[in-house]
LUMMISE-111856 format. One record per residue: residue number from 1; residue in three letters; z negated, y negated, x negated of N, C-alpha, C, CB in turn. Coordinates in nm, 4 decimals. Glycine has a CB too. Example, Ala and Ser with C-alpha at 12.3 -4.5 7.8 and 13.67 -1.06 7.14 Angstrom:
2
  resi  resn      n_pz      n_py      n_px     ca_pz     ca_py     ca_px      c_pz      c_py      c_px     cb_pz     cb_py     cb_px
     1   ALA   -0.7800    0.5690   -1.3190   -0.7800    0.4500   -1.2300   -0.7800    0.3300   -1.3200   -0.9046    0.4473   -1.1308
     2   SER   -0.7080    0.2250   -1.2850   -0.7140    0.1060   -1.3670   -0.7870   -0.0030   -1.2900   -0.5725    0.0598   -1.4084
END
This chain:
137
  resi  resn      n_pz      n_py      n_px     ca_pz     ca_py     ca_px      c_pz      c_py      c_px     cb_pz     cb_py     cb_px
     1   MET    0.8891   -0.9894    1.6456    0.8633   -1.0330    1.7791    0.7745   -1.1563    1.7724    0.7990   -0.9211    1.8625
     2   VAL    0.8093   -1.2556    1.8459    0.7321   -1.3787    1.8494    0.6852   -1.4015    1.9924    0.8157   -1.4997    1.7975
     3   ALA    0.5541   -1.4117    2.0104    0.4965   -1.4435    2.1404    0.4669   -1.5932    2.1402    0.3663   -1.3581    2.1696
     4   ALA    0.5571   -1.6701    2.2003    0.5461   -1.8152    2.2015    0.4532   -1.8607    2.3145    0.6853   -1.8797    2.2167
     5   THR    0.4123   -1.9849    2.3062    0.3216   -2.0438    2.4035    0.3673   -2.0153    2.5460    0.3105   -2.1939    2.3812
     6   GLY    0.2753   -1.9638    2.6282    0.3035   -1.9393    2.7687    0.3710   -1.8071    2.7997    0.3870   -2.0472    2.8197
     7   SER    0.4068   -1.7299    2.6997    0.4750   -1.6026    2.7238    0.3752   -1.4871    2.7278    0.5808   -1.5771    2.6154
     8   HIS    0.4173   -1.3755    2.7850    0.3456   -1.2483    2.7741    0.4515   -1.1414    2.7495    0.2591   -1.2168    2.9045
     9   LEU    0.4665   -1.1067    2.6221    0.5645   -1.0082    2.5796    0.5011   -0.8699    2.5870    0.6160   -1.0386    2.4361
    10   VAL    0.5669   -0.7770    2.6555    0.5193   -0.6396    2.6663    0.6254   -0.5507    2.6021    0.4918   -0.5985    2.8167
    11   LEU    0.5848   -0.4764    2.5003    0.6779   -0.3932    2.4244    0.6252   -0.2512    2.4200    0.6987   -0.4485    2.2811
    12   THR    0.7110   -0.1551    2.4527    0.6766   -0.0137    2.4420    0.7820    0.0539    2.3567    0.6661    0.0537    2.5825
    13   THR    0.7387    0.1218    2.2505    0.8295    0.1954    2.1632    0.7856    0.3408    2.1618    0.8314    0.1355    2.0187
    14   ARG    0.8774    0.4302    2.1971    0.8511    0.5742    2.1951    0.9534    0.6389    2.1026    0.8577    0.6364    2.3396
    15   ILE    0.9022    0.7146    2.0059    0.9905    0.7797    1.9088    0.9589    0.9283    1.9084    0.9738    0.7182    1.7654
    16   THR    1.0642    1.0101    1.9171    1.0501    1.1546    1.9080    1.1353    1.2009    1.7906    1.0924    1.2258    2.0420
    17   LEU    1.0688    1.2609    1.6929    1.1371    1.3060    1.5715    1.1517    1.4581    1.5729    1.0600    1.2603    1.4452
    18   ALA    1.2690    1.5057    1.5390    1.2913    1.6489    1.5239    1.2286    1.6945    1.3922    1.4438    1.6829    1.5283
    19   PRO    1.2034    1.8247    1.3774    1.1533    1.8736    1.2492    1.2485    1.8331    1.1366    1.1358    2.0272    1.2526
    20   GLY    1.1927    1.7807    1.0289    1.2724    1.7397    0.9139    1.3281    1.5987    0.9215    1.3838    1.8334    0.8966
    21   ALA    1.3151    1.5310    1.0344    1.3656    1.3936    1.0469    1.2798    1.2982    0.9645    1.3679    1.3492    1.1953
    22   VAL    1.3405    1.1889    0.9229    1.2671    1.0861    0.8491    1.2725    0.9557    0.9284    1.3261    1.0666    0.7054
    23   LEU    1.1714    0.8714    0.9031    1.1622    0.7448    0.9758    1.0970    0.6402    0.8868    1.0823    0.7618    1.1077
    24   ARG    1.1518    0.5209    0.8909    1.0862    0.4022    0.8358    1.0995    0.2948    0.9434    1.1507    0.3561    0.6963
    25   LEU    0.9863    0.2551    0.9990    0.9839    0.1558    1.1061    0.8894    0.0438    1.0651    0.9401    0.2195    1.2423
    26   ARG    0.9418   -0.0770    1.0655    0.8581   -0.1935    1.0358    0.8564   -0.2824    1.1585    0.9102   -0.2718    0.9104
    27   GLU    0.7364   -0.3170    1.2032    0.7193   -0.4099    1.3139    0.6421   -0.5302    1.2646    0.6470   -0.3430    1.4332
    28   GLU    0.6875   -0.6460    1.3048    0.6181   -0.7706    1.2713    0.5944   -0.8455    1.4012    0.7005   -0.8582    1.1689
    29   GLN    0.4707   -0.8777    1.4277    0.4334   -0.9457    1.5511    0.3708   -1.0799    1.5146    0.3351   -0.8589    1.6364
    30   VAL    0.4252   -1.1857    1.5716    0.3815   -1.3218    1.5408    0.3325   -1.3871    1.6692    0.4968   -1.4052    1.4760
    31   LEU    0.2120   -1.4396    1.6641    0.1559   -1.5082    1.7805    0.1776   -1.6579    1.7647    0.0046   -1.4758    1.7976
    32   GLY    0.2746   -1.7100    1.8361    0.3083   -1.8522    1.8304    0.4104   -1.8813    1.7232    0.1842   -1.9348    1.8061
    33   ARG    0.4685   -1.9989    1.7339    0.5619   -2.0468    1.6319    0.4879   -2.1413    1.5399    0.6853   -2.1169    1.6959
    34   HIS    0.5362   -2.1527    1.4171    0.4671   -2.2362    1.3186    0.4513   -2.3796    1.3682    0.5428   -2.2351    1.1858
    35   HIS    0.5576   -2.4363    1.4217    0.5486   -2.5762    1.4658    0.4551   -2.5898    1.5866    0.6890   -2.6306    1.5010
    36   ASP    0.4434   -2.4842    1.6692    0.3478   -2.4882    1.7810    0.2051   -2.4966    1.7294    0.3641   -2.3641    1.8710
    37   ARG    0.1742   -2.4175    1.6256    0.0373   -2.4161    1.5712    0.0039   -2.5497    1.5063    0.0204   -2.3018    1.4685
    38   ALA    0.1037   -2.6117    1.4437    0.0784   -2.7413    1.3789    0.0380   -2.8465    1.4820    0.2035   -2.7884    1.3013
    39   ARG    0.0913   -2.8357    1.6037    0.0546   -2.9300    1.7094   -0.0672   -2.8834    1.7878    0.1713   -2.9506    1.8039
    40   GLY   -0.1209   -2.7660    1.7541   -0.2373   -2.7148    1.8234   -0.2059   -2.6395    1.9507   -0.3281   -2.8255    1.8544
    41   ALA   -0.0789   -2.6031    1.9737   -0.0420   -2.5278    2.0934   -0.0889   -2.3825    2.0788    0.1120   -2.5341    2.1176
    42   PRO   -0.1373   -2.3224    2.1872   -0.1844   -2.1835    2.1776   -0.0681   -2.0861    2.1667   -0.2707   -2.1478    2.2988
    43   PRO   -0.0929   -1.9691    2.1099    0.0115   -1.8669    2.1036    0.0283   -1.8014    2.2403   -0.0220   -1.7604    1.9963
    44   GLY    0.1339   -1.7231    2.2525    0.1525   -1.6420    2.3720    0.0749   -1.5122    2.3587    0.3017   -1.6134    2.3962
    45   ARG    0.0898   -1.4280    2.4575    0.0207   -1.2985    2.4589    0.1215   -1.1884    2.4281   -0.0488   -1.2729    2.5966
    46   LEU    0.0745   -1.0858    2.3588    0.1595   -0.9747    2.3174    0.0859   -0.8443    2.3425    0.2000   -0.9874    2.1679
    47   THR    0.1465   -0.7574    2.4225    0.0929   -0.6235    2.4455    0.1961   -0.5260    2.3927    0.0609   -0.5974    2.5981
    48   SER    0.1552   -0.4411    2.2987    0.2499   -0.3528    2.2312    0.1930   -0.2113    2.2264    0.2813   -0.4041    2.0881
    49   ARG    0.2774   -0.1133    2.2543    0.2366    0.0267    2.2437    0.3413    0.1009    2.1625    0.2184    0.0918    2.3846
    50   LEU    0.2937    0.1789    2.0642    0.3805    0.2585    1.9779    0.3341    0.4037    1.9840    0.3790    0.2051    1.8306
    51   THR    0.4255    0.4921    2.0249    0.3960    0.6351    2.0344    0.5008    0.7107    1.9540    0.3939    0.6833    2.1835
    52   VAL    0.4534    0.7993    1.8647    0.5446    0.8771    1.7808    0.5048    1.0244    1.7878    0.5427    0.8260    1.6331
    53   HIS    0.6045    1.1091    1.8137    0.5869    1.2540    1.8112    0.6778    1.3105    1.7019    0.6192    1.3183    1.9514
    54   GLN    0.6261    1.4094    1.6313    0.7041    1.4764    1.5277    0.6998    1.6259    1.5561    0.6494    1.4439    1.3838
    55   ALA    0.8151    1.6865    1.5720    0.8260    1.8299    1.5982    0.7398    1.8701    1.7181    0.7848    1.9104    1.4737
    56   GLY    0.7353    1.7839    1.8201    0.6627    1.8154    1.9415    0.5149    1.7797    1.9417    0.6760    1.9572    1.9682
    57   TYR    0.4625    1.7269    1.8321    0.3200    1.6933    1.8234    0.3018    1.5424    1.8074    0.2535    1.7681    1.7054
    58   PRO    0.1998    1.4874    1.8729    0.1754    1.3434    1.8559    0.1165    1.3143    1.7185    0.0810    1.2911    1.9659
    59   ILE    0.1733    1.2146    1.6506    0.1157    1.1731    1.5219    0.0628    1.0300    1.5271    0.2201    1.1854    1.4109
    60   LEU    0.1049    0.9525    1.6295    0.0545    0.8161    1.6443    0.0697    0.7734    1.7899    0.1297    0.7177    1.5495
    61   ASP   -0.0359    0.7148    1.8428   -0.0322    0.6566    1.9764   -0.1296    0.5394    1.9744   -0.0693    0.7626    2.0890
    62   GLN   -0.0767    0.4192    1.9636   -0.1644    0.3028    1.9539   -0.1140    0.1903    2.0419   -0.1754    0.2554    1.8090
    63   GLN   -0.2089    0.1130    2.0901   -0.1761   -0.0034    2.1716   -0.2553   -0.1223    2.1207   -0.2057    0.0227    2.3218
    64   THR   -0.1896   -0.2379    2.1148   -0.2560   -0.3629    2.0801   -0.2327   -0.4616    2.1935   -0.2037   -0.4198    1.9440
    65   ASP   -0.3324   -0.5441    2.2160   -0.3240   -0.6483    2.3172   -0.3819   -0.7736    2.2530   -0.4009   -0.6088    2.4509
    66   LEU   -0.2967   -0.8699    2.2242   -0.3356   -0.9871    2.1471   -0.2925   -1.1150    2.2169   -0.2758   -0.9809    2.0071
    67   GLY   -0.3645   -1.2201    2.1919   -0.3294   -1.3511    2.2452   -0.4228   -1.3916    2.3569   -0.1862   -1.3518    2.2947
    68   PRO   -0.4068   -1.5128    2.4050   -0.4939   -1.5655    2.5102   -0.4992   -1.4717    2.6308   -0.4459   -1.7040    2.5540
    69   GLY   -0.6203   -1.4419    2.6751   -0.6421   -1.3513    2.7870   -0.6781   -1.2109    2.7449   -0.5212   -1.3469    2.8722
    70   ALA   -0.6506   -1.1733    2.6211   -0.6881   -1.0410    2.5713   -0.8303   -1.0486    2.5148   -0.5867   -0.9907    2.4622
    71   PRO   -0.9165   -0.9566    2.5523   -1.0559   -0.9637    2.5065   -1.0684   -0.9556    2.3543   -1.1368   -0.8519    2.5699
    72   GLY   -1.1411   -1.0493    2.2959   -1.1735   -1.0471    2.1528   -1.0570   -1.0542    2.0569   -1.2477   -0.9267    2.1234
    73   TRP   -0.9412   -1.0959    2.1032   -0.8199   -1.0880    2.0212   -0.8262   -1.1705    1.8939   -0.7022   -1.1319    2.1014
    74   ASP   -0.9033   -1.2775    1.8920   -0.9064   -1.3644    1.7745   -1.0355   -1.3509    1.6949   -0.8879   -1.5081    1.8165
    75   GLY   -1.1180   -1.2549    1.7299   -1.2456   -1.2375    1.6614   -1.2316   -1.1580    1.5331   -1.3443   -1.1697    1.7525
    76   PRO   -1.3432   -1.1396    1.4623   -1.3399   -1.0701    1.3330   -1.3011   -0.9224    1.3438   -1.4746   -1.0810    1.2667
    77   ALA   -1.3169   -0.8615    1.4600   -1.2791   -0.7209    1.4761   -1.1318   -0.7040    1.5101   -1.3638   -0.6564    1.5838
    78   SER   -1.0614   -0.8133    1.5275   -0.9196   -0.8056    1.5611   -0.8383   -0.8837    1.4583   -0.8938   -0.8599    1.7040
    79   LEU   -0.7908   -1.0014    1.4923   -0.7065   -1.0782    1.3996   -0.7843   -1.1645    1.3017   -0.6138   -1.1652    1.4770
    80   GLY   -0.9077   -1.1953    1.3330   -0.9903   -1.2719    1.2396   -0.9283   -1.4031    1.1961   -1.0187   -1.1898    1.1193
    81   GLY   -0.8623   -1.4727    1.2880   -0.8030   -1.6016    1.2546   -0.6582   -1.5963    1.2106   -0.8817   -1.6647    1.1487
    82   HIS   -0.6068   -1.4782    1.1792   -0.4652   -1.4655    1.1426   -0.3784   -1.4757    1.2665   -0.4386   -1.3321    1.0695
    83   ARG   -0.2498   -1.5025    1.2467   -0.1576   -1.5100    1.3592   -0.0411   -1.4122    1.3480   -0.1046   -1.6495    1.3715
    84   THR   -0.0426   -1.3259    1.2466    0.0621   -1.2239    1.2362   -0.0010   -1.0883    1.2102    0.1628   -1.2590    1.1241
    85   LEU    0.0580   -0.9874    1.2712    0.0146   -0.8489    1.2570    0.1396   -0.7659    1.2385   -0.0696   -0.8000    1.3808
    86   GLY    0.1339   -0.6714    1.1471    0.2513   -0.5871    1.1265    0.2139   -0.4498    1.0790    0.3450   -0.6504    1.0283
    87   GLN    0.3138   -0.3632    1.0865    0.2919   -0.2275    1.0388    0.4211   -0.1695    0.9851    0.2360   -0.1391    1.1503
    88   LEU    0.4031   -0.0819    0.8887    0.5136   -0.0065    0.8314    0.4786    0.1405    0.8477    0.5390   -0.0444    0.6801
    89   LEU    0.5554    0.2086    0.9309    0.5343    0.3503    0.9573    0.6406    0.4284    0.8823    0.5389    0.3815    1.1102
    90   THR    0.5986    0.5259    0.8033    0.6940    0.6120    0.7339    0.6609    0.7571    0.7673    0.6907    0.5877    0.5792
    91   VAL    0.7648    0.8353    0.7905    0.7501    0.9777    0.8184    0.8559    1.0505    0.7370    0.7638    1.0090    0.9724
    92   GLY    0.8130    1.1506    0.6605    0.9062    1.2291    0.5810    0.9601    1.1559    0.4594    1.0195    1.2724    0.6660
    93   LEU    0.8948    1.0457    0.4226    0.9352    0.9651    0.3069    0.8131    0.9429    0.2176    0.9972    0.8281    0.3519
    94   PRO    0.8349    0.9022    0.0934    0.7192    0.8691    0.0095    0.6383    0.7549    0.0720    0.7651    0.8303   -0.1333
    95   ALA    0.5094    0.7619    0.0583    0.4221    0.6585    0.1130    0.4467    0.5259    0.0425    0.2744    0.6996    0.0999
    96   PRO    0.4333    0.4149    0.1147    0.4430    0.2845    0.0483    0.3233    0.2668   -0.0456    0.4488    0.1684    0.1532
    97   PRO    0.3339    0.1754   -0.1398    0.2202    0.1525   -0.2288    0.1013    0.0978   -0.1500    0.2588    0.0550   -0.3425
    98   ALA   -0.0175    0.1264   -0.1989   -0.1387    0.0744   -0.1357   -0.1366   -0.0779   -0.1431   -0.2671    0.1316   -0.2040
    99   PRO   -0.1901   -0.1436   -0.0417   -0.1925   -0.2907   -0.0441   -0.2887   -0.3408   -0.1505   -0.2323   -0.3469    0.0937
   100   PRO   -0.2713   -0.4639   -0.1967   -0.3651   -0.5190   -0.2947   -0.5058   -0.5243   -0.2357   -0.3204   -0.6600   -0.3399
   101   PRO   -0.6083   -0.5123   -0.3187   -0.7451   -0.5080   -0.2683   -0.7868   -0.6333   -0.1918   -0.8389   -0.4865   -0.3821
   102   ASP   -0.7261   -0.7470   -0.2204   -0.7647   -0.8708   -0.1519   -0.6865   -0.8949   -0.0230   -0.7456   -0.9883   -0.2445
   103   ALA   -0.5965   -0.8028    0.0137   -0.5157   -0.8187    0.1356   -0.5932   -0.7675    0.2563   -0.3804   -0.7435    0.1226
   104   ASP   -0.5657   -0.8259    0.3709   -0.6194   -0.7752    0.4969   -0.5227   -0.6686    0.5461   -0.6384   -0.8905    0.6038
   105   ALA   -0.5292   -0.5522    0.4812   -0.4342   -0.4451    0.5087   -0.4984   -0.3107    0.4790   -0.3054   -0.4630    0.4259
   106   ALA   -0.4433   -0.2062    0.5401   -0.4919   -0.0705    0.5171   -0.3746    0.0266    0.5223   -0.6002   -0.0316    0.6216
   107   LEU   -0.3785    0.1254    0.4353   -0.2789    0.2321    0.4332   -0.3477    0.3590    0.4818   -0.2168    0.2515    0.2892
   108   LEU   -0.2972    0.4148    0.5919   -0.3581    0.5318    0.6538   -0.2638    0.6506    0.6469   -0.3960    0.5025    0.7993
   109   MET   -0.3204    0.7668    0.6211   -0.2440    0.8907    0.6292   -0.2527    0.9396    0.7732   -0.2976    0.9991    0.5279
   110   LEU   -0.1406    0.9790    0.8301   -0.1359    1.0283    0.9669   -0.1114    1.1781    0.9669   -0.0270    0.9557    1.0476
   111   PRO   -0.1463    1.2447    1.0769   -0.1098    1.3862    1.0856    0.0424    1.3968    1.0892   -0.1738    1.4539    1.2117
   112   GLY    0.0929    1.5068    1.0462    0.2382    1.5220    1.0426    0.2846    1.5343    0.8992    0.3082    1.4036    1.1119
   113   THR    0.4142    1.5494    0.8833    0.4726    1.5687    0.7513    0.4946    1.4345    0.6836    0.6046    1.6460    0.7612
   114   ALA    0.4208    1.4088    0.5764    0.4345    1.2852    0.4974    0.4374    1.1620    0.5860    0.5612    1.2901    0.4124
   115   ALA    0.3397    1.1500    0.6751    0.3349    1.0379    0.7685    0.2259    0.9396    0.7264    0.3101    1.0879    0.9128
   116   THR    0.2633    0.8116    0.7125    0.1673    0.7073    0.6755    0.1893    0.5841    0.7626    0.1804    0.6707    0.5251
   117   LEU    0.0839    0.5051    0.7747    0.0911    0.3803    0.8491    0.0231    0.2722    0.7662    0.0248    0.3939    0.9900
   118   LEU    0.1000    0.1728    0.7283    0.0474    0.0553    0.6596    0.0351   -0.0544    0.7638    0.1394    0.0110    0.5391
   119   THR   -0.0855   -0.1028    0.7873   -0.1103   -0.2091    0.8839   -0.1625   -0.3297    0.8087   -0.2107   -0.1640    0.9944
   120   ALA   -0.1133   -0.4494    0.8432   -0.1519   -0.5704    0.7701   -0.1651   -0.6888    0.8644   -0.0497   -0.6020    0.6601
   121   LEU   -0.2545   -0.7787    0.8262   -0.2708   -0.9088    0.8905   -0.2372   -1.0153    0.7878   -0.4160   -0.9278    0.9469
   122   ALA   -0.1820   -1.1262    0.8341   -0.1500   -1.2347    0.7411   -0.1479   -1.3668    0.8182   -0.0127   -1.2093    0.6699
   123   PRO   -0.1594   -1.4774    0.7455   -0.1605   -1.6072    0.8125   -0.0240   -1.6501    0.8659   -0.2113   -1.7115    0.7181
   124   ASP    0.0847   -1.5951    0.8080    0.2182   -1.6346    0.8526    0.3160   -1.5194    0.8310    0.2661   -1.7614    0.7775
   125   ALA    0.4358   -1.5344    0.8869    0.5354   -1.4277    0.8835    0.5816   -1.3937    0.7418    0.6545   -1.4667    0.9672
   126   LEU    0.5944   -1.4925    0.6559    0.6399   -1.4655    0.5192    0.5379   -1.3819    0.4426    0.6664   -1.5968    0.4448
   127   ALA    0.4111   -1.4172    0.4522    0.3066   -1.3402    0.3844    0.3009   -1.1977    0.4399    0.1691   -1.4095    0.4003
   128   LEU    0.3195   -1.1836    0.5702    0.3197   -1.0506    0.6311    0.4374   -0.9685    0.5797    0.3253   -1.0614    0.7846
   129   ARG    0.5550   -1.0277    0.5753    0.6745   -0.9566    0.5281    0.6544   -0.9058    0.3850    0.7985   -1.0489    0.5348
   130   ARG    0.5914   -0.9857    0.3019    0.5663   -0.9429    0.1637    0.4748   -0.8204    0.1580    0.5043   -1.0578    0.0834
   131   LEU    0.3750   -0.8162    0.2460    0.2832   -0.7019    0.2484    0.3514   -0.5748    0.2993    0.1622   -0.7339    0.3356
   132   LEU    0.4477   -0.5898    0.3897    0.5072   -0.4734    0.4543    0.6370   -0.4261    0.3929    0.5304   -0.5030    0.5960
   133   THR    0.6947   -0.5005    0.3035    0.8220   -0.4614    0.2439    0.7975   -0.3580    0.1350    0.8964   -0.5844    0.1868
   134   ALA    0.8417   -0.2375    0.1636    0.8265   -0.1306    0.0647    0.9315   -0.1478   -0.0444    0.8390    0.0095    0.1313
   135   PRO    0.8920   -0.1325   -0.1687    0.9915   -0.1433   -0.2754    1.0940   -0.0292   -0.2656    0.9224   -0.1416   -0.4138
   136   ALA    1.2153   -0.0581   -0.3063    1.3214    0.0440   -0.3029    1.2852    0.1569   -0.3965    1.4591   -0.0163   -0.3417
   137   ARG    1.3158    0.2784   -0.3537    1.2849    0.3969   -0.4360    1.4131    0.4636   -0.4776    1.1947    0.4972   -0.3597
END
């Protein structure tokens, strides 16, 4: 998803998994286009909510609000100067490898059966894709 200059993209994803179901979901969110940033154009705004239930129980419910107009979106507690945010959610599958220690990324264990969330920040879409691409098993 790319939030280009002047846009406000609102995305809601709701997933309900039956017992024994598996899931691999990768989301990549980019604030602005590369050529826009080179000219100094501001990114657009992106509001995203992801809710996942497994066997009737919530295992993830998160919302992000990024871009111009969102409080603190570019500060050190949020994007810290990066323009891409992504996540790899796996349920019922082997966890992805831990991110390298120098990456702005975290691998979290979630409640539920073999549920993990890898969240990463990166300066551009290519660097983000590299952090979120799980090797084939």
